[in-house]
Short mmCIF file of the C-alpha atoms (twelve columns), coordinates in Angstrom:
data_MODEL
# 
_entry.id   MODEL 
# 
loop_
_atom_site.group_PDB 
_atom_site.id 
_atom_site.type_symbol 
_atom_site.label_atom_id 
_atom_site.label_alt_id 
_atom_site.label_comp_id 
_atom_site.label_asym_id 
_atom_site.label_seq_id 
_atom_site.Cartn_x 
_atom_site.Cartn_y 
_atom_site.Cartn_z 
_atom_site.pdbx_PDB_model_num 
ATOM 1   C CA . MET A 1   -10.449 -1.474  1.248   1 
ATOM 2   C CA . PRO A 2   -10.865 -4.684  -0.702  1 
ATOM 3   C CA . THR A 3   -14.188 -5.045  -2.460  1 
ATOM 4   C CA . VAL A 4   -15.651 -7.780  -4.603  1 
ATOM 5   C CA . SER A 5   -18.069 -6.136  -6.949  1 
ATOM 6   C CA . PRO A 6   -19.955 -7.398  -9.991  1 
ATOM 7   C CA . ARG A 7   -17.057 -6.199  -12.183 1 
ATOM 8   C CA . SER A 8   -14.396 -8.211  -10.327 1 
ATOM 9   C CA . ALA A 9   -12.863 -11.594 -11.103 1 
ATOM 10  C CA . ALA A 10  -15.201 -13.060 -8.497  1 
ATOM 11  C CA . ALA A 11  -18.106 -12.166 -10.759 1 
ATOM 12  C CA . ASP A 12  -16.832 -14.858 -13.116 1 
ATOM 13  C CA . ARG A 13  -17.738 -17.313 -10.351 1 
ATOM 14  C CA . ASN A 14  -21.189 -15.760 -9.939  1 
ATOM 15  C CA . LEU A 15  -20.399 -14.549 -6.410  1 
ATOM 16  C CA . PRO A 16  -22.159 -11.758 -4.533  1 
ATOM 17  C CA . ALA A 17  -20.696 -8.298  -4.042  1 
ATOM 18  C CA . VAL A 18  -19.086 -7.818  -0.635  1 
ATOM 19  C CA . ARG A 19  -16.989 -5.161  1.023   1 
ATOM 20  C CA . LEU A 20  -14.184 -5.708  3.498   1 
ATOM 21  C CA . ARG A 21  -13.340 -2.978  5.966   1 
ATOM 22  C CA . VAL A 22  -11.096 -2.654  8.988   1 
ATOM 23  C CA . PRO A 23  -13.204 -3.609  12.003  1 
ATOM 24  C CA . THR A 24  -14.345 -0.792  14.240  1 
ATOM 25  C CA . HIS A 25  -14.984 -0.927  17.962  1 
ATOM 26  C CA . GLU A 26  -18.695 -1.064  17.125  1 
ATOM 27  C CA . ASP A 27  -18.084 -4.149  14.991  1 
ATOM 28  C CA . ALA A 28  -17.281 -6.073  18.175  1 
ATOM 29  C CA . HIS A 29  -20.992 -5.827  18.984  1 
ATOM 30  C CA . SER A 30  -22.004 -6.799  15.439  1 
ATOM 31  C CA . TRP A 31  -19.663 -9.812  15.474  1 
ATOM 32  C CA . TYR A 32  -20.997 -10.865 18.870  1 
ATOM 33  C CA . ARG A 33  -24.558 -10.636 17.565  1 
ATOM 34  C CA . VAL A 34  -23.996 -12.641 14.359  1 
ATOM 35  C CA . PHE A 35  -21.757 -15.254 16.023  1 
ATOM 36  C CA . ASP A 36  -23.928 -15.788 19.117  1 
ATOM 37  C CA . ASP A 37  -25.320 -18.988 17.635  1 
ATOM 38  C CA . PRO A 38  -24.447 -22.588 18.560  1 
ATOM 39  C CA . GLU A 39  -24.360 -23.610 14.883  1 
ATOM 40  C CA . VAL A 40  -21.870 -20.844 14.030  1 
ATOM 41  C CA . MET A 41  -19.656 -21.869 16.944  1 
ATOM 42  C CA . ALA A 42  -20.065 -25.651 16.529  1 
ATOM 43  C CA . PHE A 43  -16.535 -26.183 15.177  1 
ATOM 44  C CA . LEU A 44  -14.955 -23.431 17.288  1 
ATOM 45  C CA . GLY A 45  -15.434 -24.883 20.734  1 
ATOM 46  C CA . GLY A 46  -19.222 -24.876 20.674  1 
ATOM 47  C CA . SER A 47  -20.040 -21.883 22.823  1 
ATOM 48  C CA . SER A 48  -20.287 -18.185 22.138  1 
ATOM 49  C CA . ALA A 49  -17.525 -15.865 23.253  1 
ATOM 50  C CA . GLU A 50  -18.152 -12.923 25.557  1 
ATOM 51  C CA . ARG A 51  -18.487 -9.459  24.027  1 
ATOM 52  C CA . SER A 52  -15.143 -8.532  25.569  1 
ATOM 53  C CA . ALA A 53  -13.451 -11.217 23.446  1 
ATOM 54  C CA . TYR A 54  -14.749 -9.520  20.296  1 
ATOM 55  C CA . GLU A 55  -13.686 -6.108  21.606  1 
ATOM 56  C CA . GLU A 56  -10.142 -7.463  22.015  1 
ATOM 57  C CA . LEU A 57  -10.269 -9.232  18.650  1 
ATOM 58  C CA . THR A 58  -11.394 -6.144  16.724  1 
ATOM 59  C CA . ALA A 59  -8.699  -4.042  18.460  1 
ATOM 60  C CA . ARG A 60  -6.048  -6.615  17.535  1 
ATOM 61  C CA . GLN A 61  -7.252  -6.606  13.925  1 
ATOM 62  C CA . ARG A 62  -6.952  -2.811  13.739  1 
ATOM 63  C CA . ARG A 63  -3.333  -3.171  14.923  1 
ATOM 64  C CA . HIS A 64  -2.647  -5.899  12.348  1 
ATOM 65  C CA . HIS A 65  -4.025  -3.731  9.562   1 
ATOM 66  C CA . ALA A 66  -1.938  -0.729  10.640  1 
ATOM 67  C CA . GLU A 67  1.246   -2.799  10.983  1 
ATOM 68  C CA . LEU A 68  0.848   -5.439  8.254   1 
ATOM 69  C CA . GLY A 69  -1.663  -4.093  5.745   1 
ATOM 70  C CA . PHE A 70  -4.121  -6.936  6.343   1 
ATOM 71  C CA . CYS A 71  -6.349  -8.293  9.090   1 
ATOM 72  C CA . LEU A 72  -9.576  -10.148 9.684   1 
ATOM 73  C CA . TRP A 73  -11.811 -7.560  8.039   1 
ATOM 74  C CA . THR A 74  -15.458 -6.990  8.723   1 
ATOM 75  C CA . VAL A 75  -17.426 -8.406  5.786   1 
ATOM 76  C CA . THR A 76  -20.414 -6.346  4.754   1 
ATOM 77  C CA . ALA A 77  -23.023 -6.545  2.061   1 
ATOM 78  C CA . PHE A 78  -25.407 -3.939  0.880   1 
ATOM 79  C CA . PRO A 79  -28.878 -3.914  2.458   1 
ATOM 80  C CA . ARG A 80  -31.477 -6.434  1.355   1 
ATOM 81  C CA . GLU A 81  -35.069 -6.560  2.377   1 
ATOM 82  C CA . GLY A 82  -35.554 -8.355  5.679   1 
ATOM 83  C CA . VAL A 83  -31.883 -8.170  6.768   1 
ATOM 84  C CA . THR A 84  -30.857 -6.216  9.847   1 
ATOM 85  C CA . THR A 85  -28.250 -3.562  9.137   1 
ATOM 86  C CA . ASP A 86  -25.854 -1.668  11.353  1 
ATOM 87  C CA . THR A 87  -26.000 2.086   11.837  1 
ATOM 88  C CA . ALA A 88  -24.236 2.736   8.518   1 
ATOM 89  C CA . GLY A 89  -26.907 0.834   6.624   1 
ATOM 90  C CA . GLU A 90  -24.563 -2.036  5.819   1 
ATOM 91  C CA . THR A 91  -25.296 -5.652  6.593   1 
ATOM 92  C CA . VAL A 92  -22.482 -7.050  8.751   1 
ATOM 93  C CA . LEU A 93  -22.063 -10.662 7.690   1 
ATOM 94  C CA . GLY A 94  -19.044 -11.573 9.811   1 
ATOM 95  C CA . PHE A 95  -15.303 -11.451 9.199   1 
ATOM 96  C CA . ALA A 96  -12.772 -12.735 6.674   1 
ATOM 97  C CA . GLY A 97  -9.117  -12.059 6.037   1 
ATOM 98  C CA . ALA A 98  -5.709  -12.881 7.450   1 
ATOM 99  C CA . GLN A 99  -3.633  -12.532 10.573  1 
ATOM 100 C CA . PRO A 100 -0.451  -14.025 12.013  1 
ATOM 101 C CA . TRP A 101 -1.320  -17.431 13.520  1 
ATOM 102 C CA . PRO A 102 -2.042  -16.510 17.162  1 
ATOM 103 C CA . HIS A 103 -1.509  -19.835 18.972  1 
ATOM 104 C CA . PRO A 104 1.526   -21.820 20.252  1 
ATOM 105 C CA . TRP A 105 0.326   -24.942 18.375  1 
ATOM 106 C CA . GLY A 106 -0.504  -25.457 14.697  1 
ATOM 107 C CA . PRO A 107 1.152   -23.492 11.894  1 
ATOM 108 C CA . VAL A 108 3.255   -21.302 14.192  1 
ATOM 109 C CA . GLY A 109 4.905   -18.386 12.384  1 
ATOM 110 C CA . GLU A 110 2.564   -18.547 9.397   1 
ATOM 111 C CA . ILE A 111 -0.134  -16.199 8.157   1 
ATOM 112 C CA . GLU A 112 -3.574  -17.646 8.788   1 
ATOM 113 C CA . ILE A 113 -6.541  -16.874 6.602   1 
ATOM 114 C CA . GLY A 114 -9.962  -17.327 8.083   1 
ATOM 115 C CA . TRP A 115 -13.630 -16.573 7.714   1 
ATOM 116 C CA . ARG A 116 -16.681 -16.695 9.938   1 
ATOM 117 C CA . LEU A 117 -20.133 -15.581 8.916   1 
ATOM 118 C CA . GLY A 118 -23.456 -15.504 10.675  1 
ATOM 119 C CA . ARG A 119 -25.638 -18.511 9.853   1 
ATOM 120 C CA . ALA A 120 -28.152 -16.377 7.923   1 
ATOM 121 C CA . HIS A 121 -25.388 -15.705 5.369   1 
ATOM 122 C CA . TRP A 122 -24.171 -19.262 4.757   1 
ATOM 123 C CA . GLY A 123 -24.417 -20.957 1.379   1 
ATOM 124 C CA . ARG A 124 -24.589 -17.781 -0.693  1 
ATOM 125 C CA . GLY A 125 -20.958 -17.364 -1.760  1 
ATOM 126 C CA . TYR A 126 -20.170 -14.520 0.643   1 
ATOM 127 C CA . ALA A 127 -17.241 -16.275 2.356   1 
ATOM 128 C CA . THR A 128 -15.608 -17.250 -0.942  1 
ATOM 129 C CA . ALA A 129 -16.113 -13.747 -2.362  1 
ATOM 130 C CA . ALA A 130 -14.694 -12.153 0.783   1 
ATOM 131 C CA . MET A 131 -11.665 -14.445 0.831   1 
ATOM 132 C CA . LEU A 132 -10.884 -13.786 -2.836  1 
ATOM 133 C CA . ALA A 133 -10.782 -10.055 -2.067  1 
ATOM 134 C CA . GLY A 134 -8.830  -10.693 1.126   1 
ATOM 135 C CA . LEU A 135 -6.260  -12.846 -0.662  1 
ATOM 136 C CA . ASP A 136 -5.680  -10.057 -3.182  1 
ATOM 137 C CA . ALA A 137 -4.881  -7.684  -0.303  1 
ATOM 138 C CA . VAL A 138 -2.631  -10.250 1.402   1 
ATOM 139 C CA . ARG A 139 -0.701  -10.773 -1.839  1 
ATOM 140 C CA . ALA A 140 -0.372  -6.997  -2.251  1 
ATOM 141 C CA . ALA A 141 1.165   -6.894  1.256   1 
ATOM 142 C CA . GLY A 142 3.860   -9.314  0.053   1 
ATOM 143 C CA . VAL A 143 2.728   -12.500 1.779   1 
ATOM 144 C CA . GLY A 144 3.908   -15.559 -0.159  1 
ATOM 145 C CA . ARG A 145 1.964   -18.341 1.545   1 
ATOM 146 C CA . VAL A 146 -1.086  -18.619 3.781   1 
ATOM 147 C CA . ALA A 147 -2.626  -21.341 5.903   1 
ATOM 148 C CA . ALA A 148 -6.208  -22.008 6.944   1 
ATOM 149 C CA . VAL A 149 -6.908  -24.156 9.997   1 
ATOM 150 C CA . VAL A 150 -10.210 -25.999 9.613   1 
ATOM 151 C CA . ASP A 151 -12.014 -28.643 11.613  1 
ATOM 152 C CA . PRO A 152 -12.303 -31.424 8.992   1 
ATOM 153 C CA . ARG A 153 -15.918 -32.073 10.084  1 
ATOM 154 C CA . ASN A 154 -16.769 -28.532 8.964   1 
ATOM 155 C CA . THR A 155 -17.577 -29.455 5.387   1 
ATOM 156 C CA . ARG A 156 -18.600 -25.892 4.469   1 
ATOM 157 C CA . SER A 157 -15.211 -24.460 5.425   1 
ATOM 158 C CA . VAL A 158 -13.358 -27.368 3.809   1 
ATOM 159 C CA . ALA A 159 -15.264 -26.600 0.593   1 
ATOM 160 C CA . ILE A 160 -14.313 -22.911 0.779   1 
ATOM 161 C CA . ALA A 161 -10.626 -23.789 1.265   1 
ATOM 162 C CA . GLU A 162 -10.808 -26.082 -1.751  1 
ATOM 163 C CA . ARG A 163 -12.585 -23.422 -3.868  1 
ATOM 164 C CA . LEU A 164 -9.734  -21.054 -3.006  1 
ATOM 165 C CA . GLY A 165 -7.292  -23.625 -4.419  1 
ATOM 166 C CA . MET A 166 -5.769  -24.572 -1.068  1 
ATOM 167 C CA . ALA A 167 -3.936  -27.873 -0.635  1 
ATOM 168 C CA . ARG A 168 -4.593  -30.165 2.314   1 
ATOM 169 C CA . GLY A 169 -1.749  -30.307 4.807   1 
ATOM 170 C CA . GLU A 170 -1.095  -31.845 8.164   1 
ATOM 171 C CA . GLU A 171 -3.481  -32.295 11.074  1 
ATOM 172 C CA . TYR A 172 -3.001  -30.998 14.617  1 
ATOM 173 C CA . GLU A 173 -4.679  -31.759 17.884  1 
ATOM 174 C CA . ALA A 174 -6.093  -28.478 19.122  1 
ATOM 175 C CA . PRO A 175 -6.694  -27.653 22.771  1 
ATOM 176 C CA . GLY A 176 -9.697  -29.551 24.054  1 
ATOM 177 C CA . GLY A 177 -8.810  -32.651 22.046  1 
ATOM 178 C CA . ARG A 178 -10.394 -31.718 18.722  1 
ATOM 179 C CA . TRP A 179 -8.448  -32.273 15.515  1 
ATOM 180 C CA . VAL A 180 -7.940  -29.626 12.849  1 
ATOM 181 C CA . ARG A 181 -6.465  -29.766 9.349   1 
ATOM 182 C CA . VAL A 182 -4.184  -27.150 7.852   1 
ATOM 183 C CA . PHE A 183 -4.829  -26.066 4.251   1 
ATOM 184 C CA . ARG A 184 -2.143  -24.034 2.468   1 
ATOM 185 C CA . LEU A 185 -2.003  -21.765 -0.545  1 
ATOM 186 C CA . GLU A 186 1.039   -20.315 -2.276  1 
ATOM 187 C CA . CYS A 187 0.169   -16.726 -3.041  1 
# 
């Protein structure tokens, strides 16, 4: 599984060590817990999803990994004082990785990269570190170009896309009337 450790290229950017792993059924509960926050969901429709949505999402990601060699991986970090860990002693931060774009609007037919972390883990470099590791795995799977779909008001995610070297592309109106911008990266 992809890992960003202190010895990796990400260390040159002074990023934290993270581990990406294929999401388990139990991760659906961890994702629900860390994403059940209005601030986390502010640019994703505003409300938390039901647990069943995360159960379906983690199952779909396991299929993507088996079929494509990449997915939206569970992002973990090693335990720190005062941080809740799952049963394996890891801290589940959220997810990051890639999947085929799953909607009939936007960059249809492209590989989407994406990241979502719990609010307690924002601003520490975890998303950038996780996406650097994820992009290495996507490249190894033979993907030549990826797209990230970001609400342009989400300045944190825009900054991550720019740190990854992504170029701004077109905008789309998403369901519900909100606008999103596509960022692209040639792998």
